[in-house]
C-alpha positions, 0 to 999 in steps of 0.5 A: 495765716502765713505761717500756717502755710509755711513748711516745717522748719522753714523761716519767714522772712519778715518785711524789711520796711513798710514799703516792701510790705506793699506788693503789686495788686490787680485791680481785677475783682476777686472771685467770691469762689475763691475765698477759703472760708463760706459764710455760715450764720445758722449754726452760730445762732442756735443755743450757745453751750456753757463755757468754762471759765465763763466770758462776760458779755461785754467784754467780748463786745470790746474784744470784737472792737478791738479785733475789728481796730486791729484789722483796719489798721492792716488794710492799707498794706495790699499784702495784708488785705489779699491774704486776709480776703482770700482766707476768709477774714471777710467771712470770718468778720460777718460772723462775729456778728452772730456769736452766741455770747454778744450782749443782747444790745449789740446790734446797737453797740459800739463795738457793732460800729466798729465791725461795720466801719471795717467792713465797709473798708472792703467795699471801697477797693475794687478787687475786694467788694465783690466778696463783701457784697456776695458774702454780706448778700449770703448773710442776709439771706440765712439770717433772714431765711431763719427769722422767718421761720422762727418768727413763724413758729413764734406766732403760732405758739403766742397765738395758742398759749395765754398770755401769761404762759410764760409764768404759767410755766414758772409755777410749773416747774416750781411744783415739778421740782418740789414733787421730787426733789431727789430727783432734779437735784436743785431747781436750776436742773429745770432752767435754762438760762434762768427761765424754765426749760422749753417753756414759752419764755425759752422758745421766745428768747431763742426767737430774739436772739434770731432776730438780733443776729438779723438785725446786726446784718441788716445794719450792716447791709444798711450801712453799705448801701449809703456809703458804697451805692454801687453795691445795691444790685449785688446786695439785693438782687434775687436770693443766692446761695454764695452769691448770685445775686451779686454777679447778676447785676446787669438782671433785677430779678423780683423775689429776693432780699427786699421781698424776704426782709420785708415778710420778715418785717410783717411777721415780727409786727404781728408777733410784737402785736400779739405780745403788746396786746397781752402785756397787762394779762402778763403782767397780772399773771407775774404778779400773780405765780410771784404772789402764790408762789412766795405763799406756797415756798414760805408755808411748806419749804425753806426760805432759801428756796424763797430766794431761788424762785424769785429769780426765776419770775424776774429772768422769765420777765426779762426775757419777754421784755427782750423779744419786746424790745427786739420787735421794736428795733427791727421795726427801726432797722427795716425802716432805715433800711428801706429809707437808704434804699430809696434816698440812693436810687433817689440821688442816683440821678446826679451821678449815673446814666439814664440806663442805669438809672432806669435799672436801679429804679427796679428795686424801689418798684419792687419795694413799693409794690411789697409796701402796697401789699402790706397797707392791703394787707394790714387794712384787710386785717381791721375788716378781719381778713385771715392772717396767712403765711408764705406756705399757705396756712393761715394763722391761728384765731389768737391772730384775728383778735381786733387789738392785734390788728389796731396795734399792727395798723398804729405801727404801720404809719411810723414805717409809712412815714420813714420810708415816704418823708425825707425830713433832713431834706423835707421832701417826699420820696416821689418815686416810691409815692408814683410807684405806690399809686400805680399799685393801688398803694396810695388808694389803700393808703387812704383807707389806712387813715381812715381805719385809723380815724375810726380805731380812735372813735372805738377807743374814745367812746369806750373811755366815754362809756366807762366814764358815764357808767361810773357817773352812774353808779355814783348817781344811785349812790347819791340818790340813796344818801350816801356819799359817794365812795369815789371821786374822779375828774371825768364826773363830779358831784355837781353832776357835770358831763362825765367826760371832762375834755380837758383830760390829756389826751393820754388819759383817754386814747392808749398811747400807741393810739395817740403816737399812731395819730401824731405819726399819720397826721403829720404825713397826711400833711407832707402827702399833700404839701405840694412844696414838700412833694416836689421838695428835691431836683428830682422829684419833678421826675420821679412822681413821672417816671416808668417802673419797668418791672415784674410784680412778685406773684404772691403780691395779690395782684397789686404790683400790676400798675392800674393805669400808666405813670402820667406825663406831667407832673402836675397831674400826678400832684392833682391825683394825689390830692383827690385820693387823699382829701377824704381822709382829711375830711373823714378825720374832720368829720369823726366824732373822736376829734376832739380827743386827738393829741393837739399836735395831731389837730394841727397836722389836720388843720394845716392840711386842709389849708394846703387841699384848699391852694391846691396844685396849681401853684408848685414850685419852680422845680416842676417849670424847669423839668417841663421846660426840659422835657418840652426842649427835649421833645423839640429836639427828637422832632427836629423842630429845635430853632438854631437861632432859639435863646440859651436855656437858661433864658428860656427857663427865665422868661417862663419863670418870668411868665408864671409869676406875672400870671398868678400876680394876675390872679389866673 
């Protein structure tokens, strides 16, 4: 960059030593508008033009890693770092995430990690942090908007199309080519990257490409939240072009990236449910089209054309797997993003003032409102409610099938578990639970648990019905004196009951339902366990913390607190037990309980034990919180005794008294 601006004929003086290369720089933050290169992600997410010669995707990923390491080695020199940032180097590094020829797995690769490490190094240097924050926010804003637009179109396309339409497109392309081979020259003229041009697979692969880029930038944002918690207001405030959110760090405006990313996650879950529900029909269509095309080509054309059709079928199958995988990866990235945000705020109380902590709790309150709205949307969807988009339009009837709604329900518990439970510290995120409780989200979560039990009953009922029909058919065959044509482990010739309960759950319940039962019962167990609820030192304060936020307009009223938060953590724990106890009891009354995975049944048994214990005996952290609150009230009222014992002595006395009462059966 320095040589590019040197006048012609002028020599560039090299740095004599490493010491002289470092110039005195100020710690004043750089203005984001002073950089030379804006962040432009959307133009890089379009289809890549053919390269000559072609570049290997993995070679390109390794080149990105090498560039990242090179820049990282230059950053300790202030002169190089300032020049690099001022000439738009941060924007160029962020745009590397969107290069069209990168491999599909780039967002989870070591090259992407190396790029993230290089970018994170700017966050720790005060002059450059505003540049990184504003441009990362700008990049994620563009990516999320593009993802929402593309995924909505994909939902409409998938809902209107047959599940096997991608492979029907292959048959149509082959037939079109065979009708007039001379006008097309070769089958490749009707293809784009190996799949039928402008077909379903081609469109969905473009959507997957946008999701891949969005996931990469979302992972970068998450890594910044974890490594530099102070960047959170600038990263996640109201959406802006060029970093208005980064500048408005003293006022939180709902409707920013938390809202947009949550909406994208909701749409991706719907698309993933549509694709997963049609997987069997899609596989059947692939086999049918492959066989039909092979037979037609072998009968009427040369064998060389047979070899050219098989790769098209394989490429189409690969494109459909790609979009399936990206939906799963996006869910994982969203869960990691939300859990990192919540942990960031939960830990802020140890390093920030009371005013700062109150400000940082606002994004968690917004996340809780959005999460409550998502839970309500999923539960209503199981009940047959329509799927609506932000523009007010309603999704086609294909999105309203019971199978898609059930898959959305089953995927919900993985997200709830990731956000509400900190497995490493074995504690729940009381702040989110507090705000969800005020948004009626906990009540809707109970309805989600009960809906899952009903889904398991329906799936088990389908299995039992099939087994009974098989049993009746074999009985009729035996009654006619004929040998049964089929023996199964469900019904035997000795006329035992149709359902063998020794069968594994995987043979009775679909895999996604069994996985949801494990995740849901684990979540339910940890929510009613008071040791987990108050597992961290700040849990007692978090469950009674005020929200201080205004809900987004489209939260259907769920963001409006239904009642003020309790001032006593014991009241919150009792109310949580009262809300979730019906779900635990409904599971024990479920007709499908015998079909639950063993791990899920064990979780339900433990949940009953914790409900039986109640909330009378709580961890010592709750007693500490109550004592500190009492001392604060004494000081504010001017009744603090000058000759009172120290705080530590009073705490020990109170704990000893509580222990004596517990031993005495109080």
